N, C-alpha and C positions, 0 to 999 in steps of 0.2 A: 519446436525447439525449446529446450528446458531453460528456464531463467536462472540467473545467478544464485537465487535463493532456494532453488529446488533441493530436495533431499539428496538426490544423486550427486549434484555438484558439491553439496556440503560434505558428503562422505569423502569424495575425492580430495577436497580441500583439507579435510582433517588428516588424511594420509600424507599429503604433501607437507603440511605444516608440521606434523609430528616428525617426519623424516628430516626436514630442514632444522628443526630444533635439536634433534639427536646429532646431526652432522655438526651443527654449530657448537654444541657442548663438547663434542669429541675434539673439534679443532681447537677450542679454547684450552681444554685439558692438555692437548698435544703441544700447544704453544707454551703453556706454563712448564710442561715437562722438558721441552727443548731448551728453554732459557735456564731452567734449573740445572740441566745437564751441562750446558755451556759454561755456567758459572762454576760448577764443581770440577769438571774435567779440564777446563782450559784456564779460566781465570785463577781459580784456587791453586792450580798447579804452578802457574807463573808466579803467584805471590810467594808460595812456599819455596820455590827453587830459585827465586831472584837473587838472593844473597850468594848462593853457590855459583850461579852463572856469572855474577859480577866478580867474585873472587877468582874464578878461573880465567875471566877476561883480563884481570889485572896481572895474573901470573902468566898470561899468554898460553894457558893450558885449555884450549878450546876443544870441545867434544867433536869427535869425528862422525857422529851419527847425523845424517841429513834430516832436516825438519826440526831440529832443536831450535829454541829461541835464540836470536842473535842479540849481542850486547854492543851498544854504541856509547862512546865516552866523549864528553865535552864537545869539541869542535867536530868530531866525527858524527855527531847526531844529525840526521837529515833535517833540512830546514823546516819541513812540515811538522816535525815533532818538537822543535825547540821551544815553542810557546805553550806546550802542554804542561799542566800543573802536576806536581808530584803527588802521589797518593794511590788511588785505586786504578785498576786496569781500565783503559779507555780504548774505544774502537775507532779506528781511523780508516777511511777509504781513500786509496790512492789509485785512480784509474780503475782497472778491473781487479785490483788487489784489495783485500780486507785484512787489516793488521790490528792486532791487539797490542797495545803499548802500555808499559809500566815504567813511570819515571821515578828514579830514586836519587837521593842526595846522600853521598857517603864520602867521608874523608876530604871534604872540600871539593869533591868532583861531582859532576852530574852524569848519571848513567840512564840509558834508555834500553829497556829489555823489550824486544820486538818479536812477536810470534805471528807468522803468516798463517791466517785461518781462511784463506780464499777457498781451499778445497771444501772445508767444512761449510762455508756459507753457500757454495754452489750446491752441495748435497742437500742443504736445508731448503734452498729454492726449489730443487727438484722434488723434494718431499712435499712442499706446499702445492706445487703444480699437480702432483699425483693425488694429493688430498682433494684439491678442487675438482679434478676430473672424477674422482670417486664419488664426491658429494653430488655432482651433477648427474652421474649415472644412477645413484641411489634415488634422487628426486624423480628422475625419469621412470625408474622402476616403480616407485611409489605411485606415480601418476597412473601408470598402466595397471598396477595391482589395485589401486583405488577404484579405477573405472570398472574393472572386472568384478570386484567385490560389490561395488554399488549396484551394478546391473543385477547381480545375483540376489542382493538384498531387496532391491526395488521391484524385481519381477513379480513376486507374489502380490505386492501392493497394486501393481499395474493390472494384474488379472482380477484382483478384487474390485478395482475401480471399473473395469470393463463389465464385470458381473453386475455391479450396482447400476451402471449407466444403461446397459443394453438389455440384459436378461432378467435382472433381479436376483437377489441372493437366494431366493427359494429355489431357483433353477441351477444353482451352483453349489450342491451339497458339499463338495470337496473343500471349498473355502470355509464353510461353516464348521467343519469337523477337524480342521487343522489343529495340531496341539501346540503351536507356537503363538507368538503375539498377534500374528496376522489372523489366526483363527479367533482369538479373543476379540479383535477389532471387528471381524466379520459378524460375529454373533451379536455384538453390541449394535452394529449398524442394522442388522436384521430386525432386532427388537425396536429400534428407533424408527425404521422404515415402516414397520407394521403399525406402530402407534400413530405415525403421521398419516398413513393411509386411512386408518379408522377415523382420525380427526377430520380429514378432508371429506370423507364420506358423510360424517355427521353434519359438517358445515353445508355441504351441497344439499343434503336431505332437508336440513333446517330451512335453508333459503327457499328451496322449492315448496316446502310445506307452508311457510309463512306467505309466500307469494300466492299460493292457491287459496289459503284461508282468507287472505285480505281481499281477494277479488270478489268473493261472495258478498260481504257487506258493502263494498263499493258499488257493486251492481245494484244492490237494493237502494242505496243512496241515490244513484242516478235515476232509477225508476221512480222513486219518491219525488225527486226534484221535477221530473217531467210531468208527473201527475199534478203536483202543486202548480206548475206553470200553466197547465191546462185548465185548472179550476179557479185561477185567480185573474181572469181577464179584466174583472172590474176593480182589482186592487193593484194598479200600476206601481204604487209605492212599495209593494212587497216583491215585485218581480226582480229587482236587482239583487235582493238577498237570495232568492231562489236560484238565480243565475250564478251567483257566487258559490252556492253549495254545489251546483252541478259542475262548475269549472274546477273547484277544489277536488271533487271526487275524480274527475278526469285526470287532473295533474297528479293526484296521489297514485292512480293506476299507472301512470307513466313512470313515476319514481319507483314503484314496485317492480315494473319491468326492467328498469335500469339496474336495480339491485340484483335482480335475477341474472342479468347479463354480466355483472361484475363477478358472479360466482363461477362463471365459465372461463376457461383458459382463453387468452387473447387469440391464439392461433385457430380457435374454433368459432370466432366471430366473423361476421360479414362486415365489409367496409364500403358501404355505398356512399355516393356523394351527398353531402349535407348542404341544404340551402341556408347558408349562414345568415344573410340579411333577414330572411323571414324568421329564422329561429331566434336571433338576437332581439328582433322587434317584439316577438311574442314574450320572451322572458322579461324584457324591459317593462312591458305593459302589465305583466303578471305581478311584478314587484312594486309597481307604482303606488298601490294602496298602502304600502309600508311607510311611505313618506307623508301620509295624510297629516296635516297640522304642523309639518316641519317646513321651515324656509330653506328647502333643499330642492334643487333642480335635478331631474333625471333625464339624461339625453343620450341618444345613440348617434354616433358619428361613423359614417361609412367611408373611410378614407380609401378603401379598395372594395367597391361593391361587387367586384367579380371574384373575390377570394373564395376558394373552395377548400373544404375540409372533407375528410373521409372517415366514416365510422358510424356506428349506430346513433341515430339522432337522439335517442333517449339518454345515452351517456353524455353526449355533448351538451344537451339541455340541462342535465343534472349538474355538470361542472360549472357552466355559465350561470345557472340559476343560483347556485350556492354562493358564488362570488358576488353577484349583484345583491342578493339578500343580505350578505354580511356587510357590504358597503352601505346599504340603506340603514341597517340597524346601528352602525357605529358612526354615522354622520348626522350631526345635529343641525349644522348650518353649512351653506355653500353648495356643493354640487356632487353628483355621482355621474360619472361619464363612462360609457361603453364605446370602445373604438374597435372597428374592424380594419386591421391593417393587412398588408401583404404577408400571408402565412403567420398571422399573429392576432390574437384577441386580447385586448387590454381592458381591464376594469380598474378605474382609479377613482379616488374620492378625496374630499377635503376634511375627512374626519380626524379622529384622534391618532390615527396611525398605529404602527406596530413598533415597539421598542427594539433597538438594535440587538439586544441580547436575546430577544424572543424570535427574531427572524429565522435563525438557523434551525429552530425546532418547531416553527409555527405549524408545519404540516404533520406533526406527530399527533396521535390521538390524545384527546382530553387536554390539549394545550390551548389556553385561551389568552388572547392578547390583552384583554381587559375583562374585568368582572362585571362591567355594565355596558350593554345589557347582558343579562345572564344567558349563557349558552351551554351546550353540551361539550363543545370542543371537538366535535366530530366533522363539522362541515368541511374544513380545509383538508382534513385527512381523507375524506371521501373524494374531494377534488383531485388530490394527488393520486389517489388510487385509480380514478377514471383516466387521468393523464397517462399513467403507466400502462393501462390497458390499451389506450389509443396510440401509444408510442409518441405522445406529446411531451413537451417539457414545460414546466411552470416555474416562474421566478417571482420573487417579491422584493420590492424596494420602496423607498419613500417617494411620494408624488411631489410635484413642484410646490404644492400648497402645504406640504407636511403630512398629508394623509398617507394612505396605503395605495400601492400600485401593483397589481398582479398582471403578469403577462403570460399567456399560454401560447407557445409556438407550436405549429403543426406542420407536418411535411407537405410538400407539394404533390406527392403521389401517395396512393393508398399503400398500406403496409402489406408486404408480400413475404410470406414465410417460405 
């Protein structure tokens, strides 16, 4: 169903509004014309002939033509007219009769010149009724004509939209070679579609190439770390550093895999069940070294240890890891807490928080809530992109302690396209 703001409905509305305006202007002009005609043919005639009518009345020489104004004198004036002031012609309604009355003072007597305009008023009422019916008919015709015209105008656009959605403009050459505005629009869309396709192809190739090229040095790093671990059995003080190198190389490989998954369309991803307690515990321990030397506690609270999420574990780990790492970086004292709730993962801290004016744009690229510690402004943008891929929702607000609180809500069932 088309919305009220659709192009088709706006065309119909334009036809109806234009017709209504024309009918209204015509009615106003007709109203002015009728009143002018009434004043000139009726009232002016009464004013000009009033003296003759009064003179004939005094002489008892009344005209024999029916429909002429009648003259009443002094006590013969009907009670409804006795209080009328002398001067201009006045309109008086008596029951179903409409009278035009002119009061005159002559020779010490009071005269009332009365003209019965009931027939004129009835004809005027019939005229207005006919005008109202004609206006309603015109508006109805405008509605029908507007609908037909809108359909004919919109039909090429509908075909163009179908071509863009289903087949592609390159498979609908008729749309491209139309000589009207639709053809101009089709050609512009074709150029833009071609540019977007080339851009997407470059992005996919770049992501794949980067992923492939990074895996080689990471593999070398892992191999070197294993060799170092094997050759340093007598140096236990160096083994933690070797393990850190190995762990960082593995995690970097996972992040590269996550970025490669982000380059794919969500409908092409698999959504297996994710062991959230294990994944969250791993990410918490991975970020714990970031708090070395800080009076900050990092804790994991499993309010719902049976909660399940669905999606590539690499993407889930990327989103959770970025949030925990940000919380650790921006918290100098207090706590960083990760909560697993029913269909929700919450990361909150007691850090500096996010200003109110920044919250609505904090997920945009290169937006930083604070200049210290320095960052690229991409972490939260990546988190939002991951949530969009997983069909999750993420919100941010202030924590109870004044820090930041991020909540990622996930569906109870895997995404089905």
